PyMOL Python script that loads the backbone (N, CA, C, O; Angstrom):
from pymol import cmd

cmd.read_pdbstr("""\
ATOM      1  N   MET A   1       7.725  -4.021  -2.754  1.00  0.00           N
ATOM      2  CA  MET A   1       8.390  -4.618  -3.891  1.00  0.00           C
ATOM      3  C   MET A   1       9.894  -4.499  -3.675  1.00  0.00           C
ATOM      4  O   MET A   1      10.385  -3.446  -3.270  1.00  0.00           O
ATOM      5  N   ILE A   2      10.620  -5.575  -3.943  1.00  0.00           N
ATOM      6  CA  ILE A   2      12.064  -5.552  -3.726  1.00  0.00           C
ATOM      7  C   ILE A   2      12.777  -6.075  -4.972  1.00  0.00           C
ATOM      8  O   ILE A   2      12.383  -7.084  -5.557  1.00  0.00           O
ATOM      9  N   GLY A   3      13.817  -5.376  -5.356  1.00  0.00           N
ATOM     10  CA  GLY A   3      14.676  -5.805  -6.462  1.00  0.00           C
ATOM     11  C   GLY A   3      15.956  -6.370  -5.891  1.00  0.00           C
ATOM     12  O   GLY A   3      16.018  -6.685  -4.703  1.00  0.00           O
ATOM     13  N   ASN A   4      16.977  -6.504  -6.718  1.00  0.00           N
ATOM     14  CA  ASN A   4      18.241  -7.050  -6.241  1.00  0.00           C
ATOM     15  C   ASN A   4      18.922  -6.131  -5.236  1.00  0.00           C
ATOM     16  O   ASN A   4      19.442  -6.603  -4.225  1.00  0.00           O
ATOM     17  N   LEU A   5      18.928  -4.828  -5.497  1.00  0.00           N
ATOM     18  CA  LEU A   5      19.636  -3.895  -4.624  1.00  0.00           C
ATOM     19  C   LEU A   5      18.771  -2.736  -4.153  1.00  0.00           C
ATOM     20  O   LEU A   5      19.249  -1.888  -3.399  1.00  0.00           O
ATOM     21  N   ASP A   6      17.524  -2.676  -4.571  1.00  0.00           N
ATOM     22  CA  ASP A   6      16.618  -1.593  -4.197  1.00  0.00           C
ATOM     23  C   ASP A   6      15.280  -2.158  -3.747  1.00  0.00           C
ATOM     24  O   ASP A   6      14.885  -3.252  -4.151  1.00  0.00           O
ATOM     25  N   ALA A   7      14.588  -1.398  -2.905  1.00  0.00           N
ATOM     26  CA  ALA A   7      13.233  -1.771  -2.495  1.00  0.00           C
ATOM     27  C   ALA A   7      12.362  -0.524  -2.536  1.00  0.00           C
ATOM     28  O   ALA A   7      12.734   0.527  -2.013  1.00  0.00           O
ATOM     29  N   TYR A   8      11.212  -0.654  -3.157  1.00  0.00           N
ATOM     30  CA  TYR A   8      10.245   0.429  -3.208  1.00  0.00           C
ATOM     31  C   TYR A   8       9.196   0.133  -2.144  1.00  0.00           C
ATOM     32  O   TYR A   8       8.411  -0.805  -2.285  1.00  0.00           O
ATOM     33  N   ILE A   9       9.182   0.930  -1.082  1.00  0.00           N
ATOM     34  CA  ILE A   9       8.303   0.704   0.064  1.00  0.00           C
ATOM     35  C   ILE A   9       7.138   1.677  -0.017  1.00  0.00           C
ATOM     36  O   ILE A   9       7.337   2.867  -0.262  1.00  0.00           O
ATOM     37  N   PHE A  10       5.927   1.179   0.185  1.00  0.00           N
ATOM     38  CA  PHE A  10       4.761   2.054   0.251  1.00  0.00           C
ATOM     39  C   PHE A  10       3.845   1.556   1.354  1.00  0.00           C
ATOM     40  O   PHE A  10       3.871   0.375   1.702  1.00  0.00           O
ATOM     41  N   TRP A  11       3.029   2.458   1.910  1.00  0.00           N
ATOM     42  CA  TRP A  11       2.174   2.133   3.044  1.00  0.00           C
ATOM     43  C   TRP A  11       0.910   2.971   2.965  1.00  0.00           C
ATOM     44  O   TRP A  11       0.829   3.932   2.199  1.00  0.00           O
ATOM     45  N   ASN A  12      -0.079   2.589   3.773  1.00  0.00           N
ATOM     46  CA  ASN A  12      -1.335   3.337   3.838  1.00  0.00           C
ATOM     47  C   ASN A  12      -1.115   4.644   4.584  1.00  0.00           C
ATOM     48  O   ASN A  12      -0.396   4.692   5.583  1.00  0.00           O
ATOM     49  N   LYS A  13      -1.743   5.703   4.085  1.00  0.00           N
ATOM     50  CA  LYS A  13      -1.656   6.989   4.772  1.00  0.00           C
ATOM     51  C   LYS A  13      -2.403   6.919   6.102  1.00  0.00           C
ATOM     52  O   LYS A  13      -3.400   6.208   6.228  1.00  0.00           O
ATOM     53  N   VAL A  14      -1.916   7.656   7.078  1.00  0.00           N
ATOM     54  CA  VAL A  14      -2.552   7.742   8.387  1.00  0.00           C
ATOM     55  C   VAL A  14      -3.184   9.123   8.519  1.00  0.00           C
ATOM     56  O   VAL A  14      -2.524  10.140   8.300  1.00  0.00           O
ATOM     57  N   TYR A  15      -4.454   9.152   8.875  1.00  0.00           N
ATOM     58  CA  TYR A  15      -5.169  10.419   9.040  1.00  0.00           C
ATOM     59  C   TYR A  15      -4.458  11.268  10.094  1.00  0.00           C
ATOM     60  O   TYR A  15      -4.089  10.757  11.151  1.00  0.00           O
ATOM     61  N   ASP A  16      -4.266  12.526   9.824  1.00  0.00           N
ATOM     62  CA  ASP A  16      -3.626  13.493  10.720  1.00  0.00           C
ATOM     63  C   ASP A  16      -2.126  13.291  10.921  1.00  0.00           C
ATOM     64  O   ASP A  16      -1.536  13.945  11.781  1.00  0.00           O
ATOM     65  N   ALA A  17      -1.507  12.421  10.167  1.00  0.00           N
ATOM     66  CA  ALA A  17      -0.056  12.250  10.294  1.00  0.00           C
ATOM     67  C   ALA A  17       0.646  13.424   9.618  1.00  0.00           C
ATOM     68  O   ALA A  17       0.292  13.817   8.507  1.00  0.00           O
ATOM     69  N   VAL A  18       1.642  13.974  10.300  1.00  0.00           N
ATOM     70  CA  VAL A  18       2.482  15.026   9.719  1.00  0.00           C
ATOM     71  C   VAL A  18       3.562  14.394   8.853  1.00  0.00           C
ATOM     72  O   VAL A  18       3.949  14.951   7.825  1.00  0.00           O
ATOM     73  N   GLY A  19       4.044  13.235   9.269  1.00  0.00           N
ATOM     74  CA  GLY A  19       5.083  12.531   8.539  1.00  0.00           C
ATOM     75  C   GLY A  19       5.243  11.121   9.061  1.00  0.00           C
ATOM     76  O   GLY A  19       4.476  10.657   9.906  1.00  0.00           O
ATOM     77  N   TYR A  20       6.252  10.453   8.543  1.00  0.00           N
ATOM     78  CA  TYR A  20       6.496   9.053   8.893  1.00  0.00           C
ATOM     79  C   TYR A  20       7.988   8.837   9.133  1.00  0.00           C
ATOM     80  O   TYR A  20       8.830   9.446   8.472  1.00  0.00           O
ATOM     81  N   ASN A  21       8.298   7.970  10.079  1.00  0.00           N
ATOM     82  CA  ASN A  21       9.659   7.479  10.280  1.00  0.00           C
ATOM     83  C   ASN A  21       9.711   6.094   9.645  1.00  0.00           C
ATOM     84  O   ASN A  21       8.981   5.194  10.060  1.00  0.00           O
ATOM     85  N   LEU A  22      10.554   5.921   8.658  1.00  0.00           N
ATOM     86  CA  LEU A  22      10.729   4.639   7.998  1.00  0.00           C
ATOM     87  C   LEU A  22      12.016   4.033   8.528  1.00  0.00           C
ATOM     88  O   LEU A  22      13.088   4.626   8.402  1.00  0.00           O
ATOM     89  N   LEU A  23      11.909   2.847   9.121  1.00  0.00           N
ATOM     90  CA  LEU A  23      13.072   2.148   9.676  1.00  0.00           C
ATOM     91  C   LEU A  23      13.231   0.821   8.954  1.00  0.00           C
ATOM     92  O   LEU A  23      12.237   0.176   8.620  1.00  0.00           O
ATOM     93  N   TRP A  24      14.476   0.400   8.708  1.00  0.00           N
ATOM     94  CA  TRP A  24      14.696  -0.872   8.051  1.00  0.00           C
ATOM     95  C   TRP A  24      16.017  -1.487   8.500  1.00  0.00           C
ATOM     96  O   TRP A  24      16.910  -0.805   9.002  1.00  0.00           O
ATOM     97  N   GLY A  25      16.108  -2.804   8.301  1.00  0.00           N
ATOM     98  CA  GLY A  25      17.307  -3.543   8.656  1.00  0.00           C
ATOM     99  C   GLY A  25      17.206  -4.974   8.162  1.00  0.00           C
ATOM    100  O   GLY A  25      16.227  -5.353   7.520  1.00  0.00           O
ATOM    101  N   HIS A  26      18.221  -5.761   8.464  1.00  0.00           N
ATOM    102  CA  HIS A  26      18.290  -7.132   7.970  1.00  0.00           C
ATOM    103  C   HIS A  26      17.837  -8.161   9.000  1.00  0.00           C
ATOM    104  O   HIS A  26      17.820  -9.360   8.722  1.00  0.00           O
ATOM    105  N   GLU A  27      17.469  -7.688  10.194  1.00  0.00           N
ATOM    106  CA  GLU A  27      16.882  -8.549  11.208  1.00  0.00           C
ATOM    107  C   GLU A  27      15.712  -7.813  11.832  1.00  0.00           C
ATOM    108  O   GLU A  27      15.710  -6.584  11.904  1.00  0.00           O
ATOM    109  N   GLU A  28      14.726  -8.559  12.280  1.00  0.00           N
ATOM    110  CA  GLU A  28      13.484  -7.977  12.790  1.00  0.00           C
ATOM    111  C   GLU A  28      13.696  -7.026  13.964  1.00  0.00           C
ATOM    112  O   GLU A  28      12.974  -6.038  14.101  1.00  0.00           O
ATOM    113  N   ASP A  29      14.670  -7.314  14.799  1.00  0.00           N
ATOM    114  CA  ASP A  29      14.909  -6.490  15.983  1.00  0.00           C
ATOM    115  C   ASP A  29      16.131  -5.572  15.832  1.00  0.00           C
ATOM    116  O   ASP A  29      16.618  -5.017  16.817  1.00  0.00           O
ATOM    117  N   LYS A  30      16.617  -5.418  14.615  1.00  0.00           N
ATOM    118  CA  LYS A  30      17.785  -4.564  14.374  1.00  0.00           C
ATOM    119  C   LYS A  30      17.524  -3.652  13.175  1.00  0.00           C
ATOM    120  O   LYS A  30      18.118  -3.811  12.109  1.00  0.00           O
ATOM    121  N   LEU A  31      16.623  -2.699  13.381  1.00  0.00           N
ATOM    122  CA  LEU A  31      16.263  -1.740  12.338  1.00  0.00           C
ATOM    123  C   LEU A  31      17.145  -0.514  12.515  1.00  0.00           C
ATOM    124  O   LEU A  31      16.710   0.500  13.062  1.00  0.00           O
ATOM    125  N   TYR A  32      18.379  -0.610  12.052  1.00  0.00           N
ATOM    126  CA  TYR A  32      19.389   0.411  12.319  1.00  0.00           C
ATOM    127  C   TYR A  32      19.401   1.556  11.308  1.00  0.00           C
ATOM    128  O   TYR A  32      20.082   2.557  11.529  1.00  0.00           O
ATOM    129  N   HIS A  33      18.671   1.431  10.217  1.00  0.00           N
ATOM    130  CA  HIS A  33      18.634   2.475   9.195  1.00  0.00           C
ATOM    131  C   HIS A  33      17.271   3.164   9.262  1.00  0.00           C
ATOM    132  O   HIS A  33      16.258   2.526   9.551  1.00  0.00           O
ATOM    133  N   SER A  34      17.256   4.463   8.994  1.00  0.00           N
ATOM    134  CA  SER A  34      15.975   5.167   9.055  1.00  0.00           C
ATOM    135  C   SER A  34      16.012   6.438   8.222  1.00  0.00           C
ATOM    136  O   SER A  34      17.076   6.951   7.876  1.00  0.00           O
ATOM    137  N   CYS A  35      14.825   6.928   7.912  1.00  0.00           N
ATOM    138  CA  CYS A  35      14.678   8.231   7.274  1.00  0.00           C
ATOM    139  C   CYS A  35      13.283   8.752   7.595  1.00  0.00           C
ATOM    140  O   CYS A  35      12.379   7.986   7.929  1.00  0.00           O
ATOM    141  N   MET A  36      13.127  10.052   7.489  1.00  0.00           N
ATOM    142  CA  MET A  36      11.825  10.679   7.699  1.00  0.00           C
ATOM    143  C   MET A  36      11.224  11.007   6.345  1.00  0.00           C
ATOM    144  O   MET A  36      11.919  11.443   5.427  1.00  0.00           O
ATOM    145  N   VAL A  37       9.919  10.790   6.236  1.00  0.00           N
ATOM    146  CA  VAL A  37       9.209  11.038   4.984  1.00  0.00           C
ATOM    147  C   VAL A  37       8.042  11.968   5.281  1.00  0.00           C
ATOM    148  O   VAL A  37       7.257  11.723   6.196  1.00  0.00           O
ATOM    149  N   TYR A  38       7.935  13.035   4.501  1.00  0.00           N
ATOM    150  CA  TYR A  38       6.839  13.995   4.624  1.00  0.00           C
ATOM    151  C   TYR A  38       6.054  14.025   3.317  1.00  0.00           C
ATOM    152  O   TYR A  38       6.620  13.836   2.240  1.00  0.00           O
ATOM    153  N   ASP A  39       4.746  14.264   3.418  1.00  0.00           N
ATOM    154  CA  ASP A  39       3.873  14.531   2.267  1.00  0.00           C
ATOM    155  C   ASP A  39       3.782  13.403   1.245  1.00  0.00           C
ATOM    156  O   ASP A  39       3.419  13.657   0.096  1.00  0.00           O
ATOM    157  N   ARG A  40       4.091  12.190   1.618  1.00  0.00           N
ATOM    158  CA  ARG A  40       3.908  11.054   0.726  1.00  0.00           C
ATOM    159  C   ARG A  40       3.923   9.764   1.534  1.00  0.00           C
ATOM    160  O   ARG A  40       4.284   9.768   2.711  1.00  0.00           O
ATOM    161  N   ASN A  41       3.539   8.687   0.919  1.00  0.00           N
ATOM    162  CA  ASN A  41       3.488   7.397   1.603  1.00  0.00           C
ATOM    163  C   ASN A  41       4.249   6.332   0.815  1.00  0.00           C
ATOM    164  O   ASN A  41       3.788   5.204   0.642  1.00  0.00           O
ATOM    165  N   GLU A  42       5.432   6.733   0.343  1.00  0.00           N
ATOM    166  CA  GLU A  42       6.283   5.822  -0.415  1.00  0.00           C
ATOM    167  C   GLU A  42       7.731   6.283  -0.317  1.00  0.00           C
ATOM    168  O   GLU A  42       8.018   7.456  -0.078  1.00  0.00           O
ATOM    169  N   LYS A  43       8.638   5.320  -0.510  1.00  0.00           N
ATOM    170  CA  LYS A  43      10.064   5.655  -0.441  1.00  0.00           C
ATOM    171  C   LYS A  43      10.858   4.550  -1.123  1.00  0.00           C
ATOM    172  O   LYS A  43      10.577   3.365  -0.943  1.00  0.00           O
ATOM    173  N   LEU A  44      11.844   4.950  -1.901  1.00  0.00           N
ATOM    174  CA  LEU A  44      12.774   3.996  -2.499  1.00  0.00           C
ATOM    175  C   LEU A  44      13.975   3.866  -1.575  1.00  0.00           C
ATOM    176  O   LEU A  44      14.616   4.860  -1.234  1.00  0.00           O
ATOM    177  N   ILE A  45      14.275   2.646  -1.175  1.00  0.00           N
ATOM    178  CA  ILE A  45      15.469   2.359  -0.380  1.00  0.00           C
ATOM    179  C   ILE A  45      16.475   1.716  -1.329  1.00  0.00           C
ATOM    180  O   ILE A  45      16.201   0.671  -1.917  1.00  0.00           O
ATOM    181  N   ALA A  46      17.626   2.337  -1.473  1.00  0.00           N
ATOM    182  CA  ALA A  46      18.625   1.849  -2.427  1.00  0.00           C
ATOM    183  C   ALA A  46      19.847   1.301  -1.703  1.00  0.00           C
ATOM    184  O   ALA A  46      19.997   1.468  -0.493  1.00  0.00           O
ATOM    185  N   ALA A  47      20.706   0.652  -2.457  1.00  0.00           N
ATOM    186  CA  ALA A  47      21.988   0.132  -1.978  1.00  0.00           C
ATOM    187  C   ALA A  47      21.821  -0.935  -0.907  1.00  0.00           C
ATOM    188  O   ALA A  47      22.532  -0.929   0.098  1.00  0.00           O
ATOM    189  N   LEU A  48      20.887  -1.847  -1.122  1.00  0.00           N
ATOM    190  CA  LEU A  48      20.717  -2.979  -0.216  1.00  0.00           C
ATOM    191  C   LEU A  48      21.716  -4.078  -0.572  1.00  0.00           C
ATOM    192  O   LEU A  48      22.423  -3.985  -1.575  1.00  0.00           O
ATOM    193  N   VAL A  49      21.768  -5.105   0.251  1.00  0.00           N
ATOM    194  CA  VAL A  49      22.676  -6.225   0.015  1.00  0.00           C
ATOM    195  C   VAL A  49      21.880  -7.368  -0.613  1.00  0.00           C
ATOM    196  O   VAL A  49      20.902  -7.844  -0.037  1.00  0.00           O
ATOM    197  N   LYS A  50      22.302  -7.795  -1.779  1.00  0.00           N
ATOM    198  CA  LYS A  50      21.605  -8.845  -2.512  1.00  0.00           C
ATOM    199  C   LYS A  50      21.545 -10.127  -1.693  1.00  0.00           C
ATOM    200  O   LYS A  50      22.551 -10.579  -1.147  1.00  0.00           O
ATOM    201  N   GLY A  51      20.349 -10.705  -1.616  1.00  0.00           N
ATOM    202  CA  GLY A  51      20.168 -11.977  -0.935  1.00  0.00           C
ATOM    203  C   GLY A  51      19.873 -11.880   0.551  1.00  0.00           C
ATOM    204  O   GLY A  51      19.511 -12.887   1.158  1.00  0.00           O
ATOM    205  N   GLN A  52      20.011 -10.716   1.159  1.00  0.00           N
ATOM    206  CA  GLN A  52      19.708 -10.573   2.584  1.00  0.00           C
ATOM    207  C   GLN A  52      18.243 -10.228   2.786  1.00  0.00           C
ATOM    208  O   GLN A  52      17.622  -9.573   1.950  1.00  0.00           O
ATOM    209  N   LYS A  53      17.705 -10.678   3.905  1.00  0.00           N
ATOM    210  CA  LYS A  53      16.328 -10.338   4.254  1.00  0.00           C
ATOM    211  C   LYS A  53      16.229  -8.845   4.524  1.00  0.00           C
ATOM    212  O   LYS A  53      17.216  -8.190   4.860  1.00  0.00           O
ATOM    213  N   LEU A  54      15.017  -8.319   4.369  1.00  0.00           N
ATOM    214  CA  LEU A  54      14.772  -6.911   4.642  1.00  0.00           C
ATOM    215  C   LEU A  54      13.519  -6.790   5.488  1.00  0.00           C
ATOM    216  O   LEU A  54      12.458  -7.294   5.121  1.00  0.00           O
ATOM    217  N   PHE A  55      13.650  -6.119   6.623  1.00  0.00           N
ATOM    218  CA  PHE A  55      12.528  -5.857   7.510  1.00  0.00           C
ATOM    219  C   PHE A  55      12.321  -4.354   7.587  1.00  0.00           C
ATOM    220  O   PHE A  55      13.289  -3.598   7.659  1.00  0.00           O
ATOM    221  N   VAL A  56      11.065  -3.911   7.573  1.00  0.00           N
ATOM    222  CA  VAL A  56      10.767  -2.480   7.651  1.00  0.00           C
ATOM    223  C   VAL A  56       9.664  -2.230   8.674  1.00  0.00           C
ATOM    224  O   VAL A  56       8.848  -3.103   8.968  1.00  0.00           O
ATOM    225  N   ARG A  57       9.667  -1.009   9.207  1.00  0.00           N
ATOM    226  CA  ARG A  57       8.606  -0.539  10.093  1.00  0.00           C
ATOM    227  C   ARG A  57       8.353   0.921   9.753  1.00  0.00           C
ATOM    228  O   ARG A  57       9.297   1.688   9.561  1.00  0.00           O
ATOM    229  N   VAL A  58       7.093   1.308   9.678  1.00  0.00           N
ATOM    230  CA  VAL A  58       6.728   2.688   9.396  1.00  0.00           C
ATOM    231  C   VAL A  58       5.963   3.224  10.603  1.00  0.00           C
ATOM    232  O   VAL A  58       4.896   2.718  10.950  1.00  0.00           O
ATOM    233  N   ASP A  59       6.518   4.249  11.235  1.00  0.00           N
ATOM    234  CA  ASP A  59       5.873   4.917  12.360  1.00  0.00           C
ATOM    235  C   ASP A  59       5.298   6.244  11.872  1.00  0.00           C
ATOM    236  O   ASP A  59       5.976   6.997  11.174  1.00  0.00           O
ATOM    237  N   ALA A  60       4.054   6.529  12.236  1.00  0.00           N
ATOM    238  CA  ALA A  60       3.427   7.805  11.886  1.00  0.00           C
ATOM    239  C   ALA A  60       3.603   8.763  13.054  1.00  0.00           C
ATOM    240  O   ALA A  60       3.593   8.348  14.213  1.00  0.00           O
ATOM    241  N   PHE A  61       3.767  10.067  12.742  1.00  0.00           N
ATOM    242  CA  PHE A  61       3.885  11.042  13.828  1.00  0.00           C
ATOM    243  C   PHE A  61       3.153  12.327  13.483  1.00  0.00           C
ATOM    244  O   PHE A  61       2.945  12.669  12.319  1.00  0.00           O
ATOM    245  N   ASN A  62       2.770  13.024  14.551  1.00  0.00           N
ATOM    246  CA  ASN A  62       2.199  14.368  14.444  1.00  0.00           C
ATOM    247  C   ASN A  62       2.509  15.099  15.736  1.00  0.00           C
ATOM    248  O   ASN A  62       3.348  14.650  16.516  1.00  0.00           O
ATOM    249  N   GLU A  63       1.848  16.211  15.970  1.00  0.00           N
ATOM    250  CA  GLU A  63       2.135  17.026  17.151  1.00  0.00           C
ATOM    251  C   GLU A  63       1.833  16.299  18.461  1.00  0.00           C
ATOM    252  O   GLU A  63       2.381  16.654  19.505  1.00  0.00           O
ATOM    253  N   ALA A  64       0.977  15.297  18.415  1.00  0.00           N
ATOM    254  CA  ALA A  64       0.577  14.576  19.624  1.00  0.00           C
ATOM    255  C   ALA A  64       1.526  13.436  19.980  1.00  0.00           C
ATOM    256  O   ALA A  64       1.474  12.926  21.099  1.00  0.00           O
ATOM    257  N   GLY A  65       2.390  13.026  19.053  1.00  0.00           N
ATOM    258  CA  GLY A  65       3.327  11.947  19.355  1.00  0.00           C
ATOM    259  C   GLY A  65       3.541  11.022  18.177  1.00  0.00           C
ATOM    260  O   GLY A  65       3.278  11.378  17.028  1.00  0.00           O
ATOM    261  N   ILE A  66       4.027   9.817  18.483  1.00  0.00           N
ATOM    262  CA  ILE A  66       4.387   8.824  17.473  1.00  0.00           C
ATOM    263  C   ILE A  66       3.544   7.570  17.676  1.00  0.00           C
ATOM    264  O   ILE A  66       3.378   7.094  18.799  1.00  0.00           O
ATOM    265  N   THR A  67       3.016   7.045  16.579  1.00  0.00           N
ATOM    266  CA  THR A  67       2.331   5.754  16.602  1.00  0.00           C
ATOM    267  C   THR A  67       3.232   4.759  15.895  1.00  0.00           C
ATOM    268  O   THR A  67       3.486   4.873  14.696  1.00  0.00           O
ATOM    269  N   GLU A  68       3.712   3.777  16.654  1.00  0.00           N
ATOM    270  CA  GLU A  68       4.650   2.800  16.114  1.00  0.00           C
ATOM    271  C   GLU A  68       3.917   1.797  15.241  1.00  0.00           C
ATOM    272  O   GLU A  68       2.867   1.278  15.619  1.00  0.00           O
ATOM    273  N   GLY A  69       4.483   1.529  14.067  1.00  0.00           N
ATOM    274  CA  GLY A  69       3.934   0.533  13.170  1.00  0.00           C
ATOM    275  C   GLY A  69       4.426  -0.853  13.536  1.00  0.00           C
ATOM    276  O   GLY A  69       5.098  -1.040  14.550  1.00  0.00           O
ATOM    277  N   ARG A  70       4.091  -1.807  12.714  1.00  0.00           N
ATOM    278  CA  ARG A  70       4.563  -3.174  12.976  1.00  0.00           C
ATOM    279  C   ARG A  70       5.664  -3.535  11.997  1.00  0.00           C
ATOM    280  O   ARG A  70       5.705  -3.032  10.874  1.00  0.00           O
ATOM    281  N   VAL A  71       6.537  -4.394  12.426  1.00  0.00           N
ATOM    282  CA  VAL A  71       7.662  -4.815  11.593  1.00  0.00           C
ATOM    283  C   VAL A  71       7.147  -5.831  10.569  1.00  0.00           C
ATOM    284  O   VAL A  71       6.423  -6.768  10.903  1.00  0.00           O
ATOM    285  N   THR A  72       7.544  -5.615   9.310  1.00  0.00           N
ATOM    286  CA  THR A  72       7.116  -6.491   8.219  1.00  0.00           C
ATOM    287  C   THR A  72       8.339  -6.916   7.424  1.00  0.00           C
ATOM    288  O   THR A  72       9.216  -6.104   7.128  1.00  0.00           O
ATOM    289  N   GLU A  73       8.387  -8.194   7.083  1.00  0.00           N
ATOM    290  CA  GLU A  73       9.468  -8.670   6.211  1.00  0.00           C
ATOM    291  C   GLU A  73       9.063  -8.415   4.772  1.00  0.00           C
ATOM    292  O   GLU A  73       7.957  -8.766   4.361  1.00  0.00           O
ATOM    293  N   ILE A  74       9.956  -7.803   4.004  1.00  0.00           N
ATOM    294  CA  ILE A  74       9.727  -7.514   2.606  1.00  0.00           C
ATOM    295  C   ILE A  74      10.390  -8.597   1.781  1.00  0.00           C
ATOM    296  O   ILE A  74      11.554  -8.929   2.005  1.00  0.00           O
ATOM    297  N   ARG A  75       9.664  -9.144   0.838  1.00  0.00           N
ATOM    298  CA  ARG A  75      10.216 -10.224  -0.002  1.00  0.00           C
ATOM    299  C   ARG A  75      10.303  -9.784  -1.428  1.00  0.00           C
ATOM    300  O   ARG A  75      10.741 -10.551  -2.285  1.00  0.00           O
TER     301      ARG A  75
END
""", "prot")
cmd.dss("prot")
cmd.show_as("cartoon", "prot")
cmd.util.cbc("prot")
cmd.orient("prot")
Protein backbone atom coordinates (compact mmCIF):
# COMPACT_ATOMS: atom_id res chain seq x y z
CA MET A 1 0.00 0.00 0.00
CA ILE A 2 1.39 3.41 -0.91
CA GLY A 3 0.29 6.89 0.13
CA ASN A 4 1.54 10.24 -1.08
CA LEU A 5 4.77 10.19 0.95
CA ASP A 6 4.71 6.85 2.79
CA ALA A 7 4.46 3.18 1.85
CA TYR A 8 3.48 0.34 4.14
CA ILE A 9 5.31 -2.75 2.86
CA PHE A 10 4.43 -6.27 3.98
CA TRP A 11 5.51 -9.71 2.76
CA ASN A 12 5.07 -13.41 3.46
CA LYS A 13 7.19 -14.83 6.26
CA VAL A 14 9.96 -17.22 5.24
CA TYR A 15 10.42 -20.37 7.31
CA ASP A 16 13.73 -20.30 9.24
CA ALA A 17 14.47 -16.68 8.33
CA VAL A 18 16.32 -14.76 11.05
CA GLY A 19 15.51 -11.45 9.38
CA TYR A 20 14.97 -9.61 6.14
CA ASN A 21 16.82 -7.01 4.09
CA LEU A 22 14.31 -4.55 2.64
CA LEU A 23 15.65 -2.61 -0.36
CA TRP A 24 13.83 0.11 -2.28
CA GLY A 25 14.36 2.76 -4.93
CA HIS A 26 12.76 4.65 -7.79
CA GLU A 27 14.09 2.40 -10.54
CA GLU A 28 14.06 -1.39 -10.77
CA ASP A 29 17.84 -1.69 -10.94
CA LYS A 30 18.67 1.12 -8.50
CA LEU A 31 17.55 -0.02 -5.05
CA TYR A 32 19.84 2.34 -3.14
CA HIS A 33 17.90 2.48 0.14
CA SER A 34 17.72 -0.39 2.60
CA CYS A 35 17.01 -1.48 6.14
CA MET A 36 17.09 -4.70 8.12
CA VAL A 37 13.92 -6.04 9.71
CA TYR A 38 13.81 -8.62 12.50
CA ASP A 39 10.85 -10.45 14.08
CA ARG A 40 8.19 -9.08 11.72
CA ASN A 41 7.16 -9.05 8.08
CA GLU A 42 6.17 -5.43 7.62
CA LYS A 43 7.77 -2.00 7.47
CA LEU A 44 6.67 1.58 6.96
CA ILE A 45 8.86 3.49 4.51
CA ALA A 46 8.45 7.23 5.01
CA ALA A 47 9.59 10.41 3.27
CA LEU A 48 9.12 9.22 -0.30
CA VAL A 49 8.82 11.55 -3.29
CA LYS A 50 5.25 12.14 -4.42
CA GLY A 51 4.54 10.87 -7.92
CA GLN A 52 7.70 8.77 -8.32
CA LYS A 53 7.60 5.04 -8.88
CA LEU A 54 8.64 2.78 -6.03
CA PHE A 55 10.34 -0.58 -6.43
CA VAL A 56 11.08 -2.91 -3.50
CA ARG A 57 12.85 -6.21 -2.91
CA VAL A 58 12.81 -8.28 0.27
CA ASP A 59 15.70 -10.69 0.86
CA ALA A 60 15.43 -13.28 3.65
CA PHE A 61 18.52 -14.32 5.60
CA ASN A 62 19.65 -16.76 8.26
CA GLU A 63 22.87 -18.44 9.35
CA ALA A 64 23.10 -20.31 6.03
CA GLY A 65 23.02 -17.20 3.83
CA ILE A 66 20.70 -14.86 1.94
CA THR A 67 17.81 -15.72 -0.37
CA GLU A 68 17.23 -12.84 -2.76
CA GLY A 69 13.63 -11.84 -3.39
CA ARG A 70 12.21 -10.43 -6.58
CA VAL A 71 11.82 -6.77 -7.39
CA THR A 72 8.21 -5.57 -7.30
CA GLU A 73 6.77 -2.22 -8.30
CA ILE A 74 4.52 -0.79 -5.60
CA ARG A 75 1.55 1.24 -6.78
